[in-house]
VOTORBA-183588 format. One record per residue (C-alpha): residue number from 1; residue in one letter; x, y, z. Coordinates in Angstrom, 1 decimal, decimal comma. Example, Ala and Ser with C-alpha at 12.3 -4.5 7.8 and 13.67 -1.06 7.14 Angstrom:
<pts>
seq; type; px; py; pz
1; A; 12,3; -4,5; 7,8
2; S; 13,7; -1,1; 7,1
</pts>
This chain:
<pts>
seq; type; px; py; pz
1; M; 10,9; -14,9; 44,1
2; K; 7,7; -12,9; 43,9
3; K; 9,7; -9,7; 43,3
4; I; 11,4; -11,2; 40,3
5; L; 8,0; -12,4; 38,9
6; Y; 6,4; -9,0; 39,5
7; S; 9,4; -7,2; 37,9
8; F; 9,2; -9,5; 34,9
9; L; 5,5; -9,0; 34,5
10; T; 5,8; -5,2; 34,8
11; F; 8,6; -5,2; 32,3
12; F; 6,5; -7,3; 29,9
13; V; 3,4; -5,1; 30,3
14; V; 5,5; -1,9; 29,8
15; L; 7,1; -3,4; 26,7
16; I; 3,7; -4,3; 25,2
17; V; 2,3; -0,8; 25,9
18; A; 5,4; 0,8; 24,3
19; I; 5,1; -1,3; 21,2
20; V; 1,3; -0,6; 20,8
21; F; 1,9; 3,1; 21,4
22; A; 4,8; 3,2; 18,8
23; A; 2,7; 1,3; 16,2
24; N; -0,3; 3,6; 16,8
25; S; 1,7; 6,7; 16,2
26; S; 2,0; 8,7; 12,9
27; F; 5,3; 10,0; 14,3
28; V; 6,9; 6,5; 14,0
29; I; 5,6; 6,1; 10,4
30; K; 7,0; 9,5; 9,5
31; K; 10,4; 8,7; 11,0
32; A; 10,5; 5,3; 9,1
33; A; 9,6; 7,1; 5,9
34; D; 12,2; 9,8; 6,5
35; M; 14,8; 7,1; 7,0
36; F; 14,1; 4,9; 3,9
37; A; 12,4; 7,2; 1,3
38; P; 15,3; 9,4; 0,5
39; E; 17,3; 6,3; -0,6
40; Y; 14,8; 5,9; -3,4
41; K; 14,4; 9,6; -4,1
42; I; 10,9; 9,6; -2,7
43; S; 9,5; 12,5; -0,7
44; Y; 6,1; 13,6; 0,6
45; D; 4,4; 16,6; 2,1
46; D; 2,6; 14,9; 5,0
47; I; 1,8; 11,5; 6,5
48; R; -1,2; 11,0; 8,8
49; G; -2,7; 8,0; 10,5
50; N; -1,2; 4,8; 11,9
51; I; -0,8; 1,2; 10,9
52; F; -4,0; 0,1; 12,6
53; T; -6,5; 2,7; 11,3
54; G; -4,9; 3,5; 8,0
55; V; -2,3; 5,9; 6,5
56; K; -2,8; 8,9; 4,3
57; I; 0,2; 10,2; 2,4
58; S; -0,2; 13,7; 0,8
59; G; 2,0; 15,1; -1,9
60; L; 4,0; 12,0; -2,7
61; K; 6,9; 12,8; -5,1
62; F; 9,6; 11,0; -6,9
63; E; 12,7; 13,0; -7,9
64; D; 10,8; 16,2; -6,9
65; K; 8,0; 15,4; -9,5
66; V; 4,5; 14,8; -8,1
67; L; 3,6; 11,2; -8,2
68; T; 0,2; 11,5; -6,7
69; K; -1,8; 14,1; -4,7
70; N; -3,0; 11,7; -2,0
71; I; -2,7; 8,0; -1,2
72; L; -5,0; 6,4; 1,3
73; F; -4,2; 2,9; 2,6
74; S; -6,0; 0,9; 5,3
75; W; -5,7; -2,8; 6,1
76; N; -6,5; -5,4; 8,7
77; P; -3,3; -6,5; 10,4
78; S; -5,0; -9,4; 12,2
79; K; -5,2; -11,3; 8,9
80; L; -1,4; -11,8; 9,0
81; L; -2,1; -14,5; 11,5
82; Y; -3,7; -16,4; 8,7
83; K; -0,9; -15,6; 6,2
84; R; -3,1; -13,1; 4,3
85; I; -2,8; -9,5; 3,7
86; A; -6,3; -8,0; 3,9
87; I; -6,4; -4,5; 2,4
88; N; -9,6; -2,7; 3,3
89; K; -9,1; 0,4; 1,1
90; I; -6,6; 1,7; -1,4
91; G; -7,2; 5,2; -2,7
92; V; -4,9; 6,9; -5,2
93; E; -5,8; 10,5; -6,3
94; A; -4,4; 12,2; -9,4
95; L; -1,7; 9,6; -10,2
96; D; 0,9; 10,8; -12,8
97; V; 1,6; 7,8; -15,0
98; D; 4,9; 9,1; -16,4
99; V; 6,3; 9,6; -12,9
100; L; 5,1; 6,2; -11,9
101; K; 7,0; 4,7; -14,9
102; A; 10,2; 6,5; -13,9
103; L; 9,8; 5,2; -10,3
104; I; 9,4; 1,6; -11,5
105; A; 12,3; 2,0; -13,9
106; S; 14,5; 3,2; -11,0
107; F; 14,4; -0,2; -9,3
108; P; 17,0; -2,7; -10,3
109; S; 15,8; -5,7; -12,3
110; D; 16,1; -9,0; -10,4
111; D; 15,6; -11,5; -13,3
112; N; 18,3; -13,8; -11,9
113; S; 16,6; -14,4; -8,6
114; T; 17,2; -17,9; -7,1
115; S; 14,9; -17,4; -4,1
116; E; 12,0; -19,8; -3,6
117; P; 8,5; -18,4; -4,3
118; F; 6,5; -17,7; -1,3
119; P; 2,7; -17,7; -2,1
120; L; 1,0; -14,9; -0,4
121; V; -2,8; -14,2; -0,5
122; V; -3,9; -10,6; -0,8
123; L; -7,5; -9,6; -0,2
124; V; -8,5; -6,2; -1,5
125; G; -11,7; -4,5; -0,2
126; N; -12,1; -1,2; -1,9
127; V; -10,0; 0,4; -4,7
128; S; -10,3; 4,0; -5,8
129; L; -7,9; 5,3; -8,6
130; S; -7,8; 8,5; -10,5
131; V; -5,2; 9,2; -13,1
132; N; -3,9; 12,5; -14,5
133; P; -4,1; 12,9; -18,4
134; F; -1,3; 11,1; -20,2
135; D; -0,1; 9,8; -23,6
136; E; 0,7; 6,1; -24,2
137; Q; 1,9; 4,8; -27,5
138; G; 0,5; 7,7; -29,4
139; I; -2,9; 7,5; -27,6
140; A; -3,8; 10,5; -25,5
141; I; -5,9; 9,9; -22,4
142; S; -7,2; 13,3; -21,6
143; K; -10,1; 12,7; -19,2
144; T; -10,4; 10,0; -16,6
145; L; -13,1; 9,5; -14,1
146; K; -12,4; 7,5; -11,0
147; M; -11,3; 4,4; -13,0
148; L; -11,8; 2,0; -10,2
149; S; -14,0; 3,2; -7,4
150; M; -16,0; 0,3; -6,2
151; P; -16,0; -2,4; -3,5
152; V; -14,0; -5,3; -4,6
153; M; -15,1; -7,7; -1,9
154; R; -13,2; -10,8; -3,1
155; W; -10,4; -9,7; -5,3
156; I; -7,9; -12,4; -4,3
157; L; -4,4; -12,3; -5,7
158; V; -1,6; -14,8; -5,3
159; I; 1,9; -13,3; -5,4
160; S; 4,5; -15,8; -6,6
161; N; 7,7; -14,9; -8,3
162; C; 6,6; -11,3; -8,3
163; K; 3,7; -12,0; -10,7
164; L; 0,2; -11,1; -9,8
165; I; -2,3; -13,7; -10,8
166; P; -6,0; -12,8; -10,3
167; I; -7,9; -15,8; -9,0
168; S; -11,4; -14,4; -8,8
169; L; -13,1; -11,0; -9,3
170; N; -16,2; -9,7; -7,6
171; Y; -19,4; -9,2; -9,5
172; H; -19,1; -5,4; -8,9
173; L; -15,7; -5,3; -10,6
174; K; -16,9; -7,3; -13,6
175; Q; -20,0; -5,0; -14,0
176; A; -17,8; -1,9; -13,8
177; L; -15,4; -3,2; -16,4
178; K; -18,4; -4,0; -18,7
179; T; -19,7; -0,4; -18,1
180; V; -16,3; 1,1; -18,9
181; S; -16,0; -0,9; -22,1
</pts>
């Protein structure tokens, strides 16, 4: 009986170690990206990091057009226990708006969805975004500074029916928006 118990405990410990090792490896993230990204015509130059400390994607492309130079994403997975997604940092460098529009347009519209809405709370810590020059409705945006590069300590969003509804904004974001205006 003890042999069965020890065998089960050993198997359980080895399984936990294997799962933690796999989740903490950039190799697994690269393999997952290589499996799913080509279906959406997305490619990249390099992926570094892991799901616990954060992921940096360099040279993200859609249909062989550069979407962004770098994306940095880090989050706190322990908040999933509280039905929250806590994003510590999102950084997007040199985003090409025209390629982003093409990427969004490539996804099928799901207006006839009959699924029930699932409210999800998203906490965002720090957002950094820089955009390449672009034209929108006859207005040329030729120079952008880091448009959002500030701590957004309590930017809480509720996702319901794929609509983002801002609930509250941090003082820093309100001040930055006043400064930009």
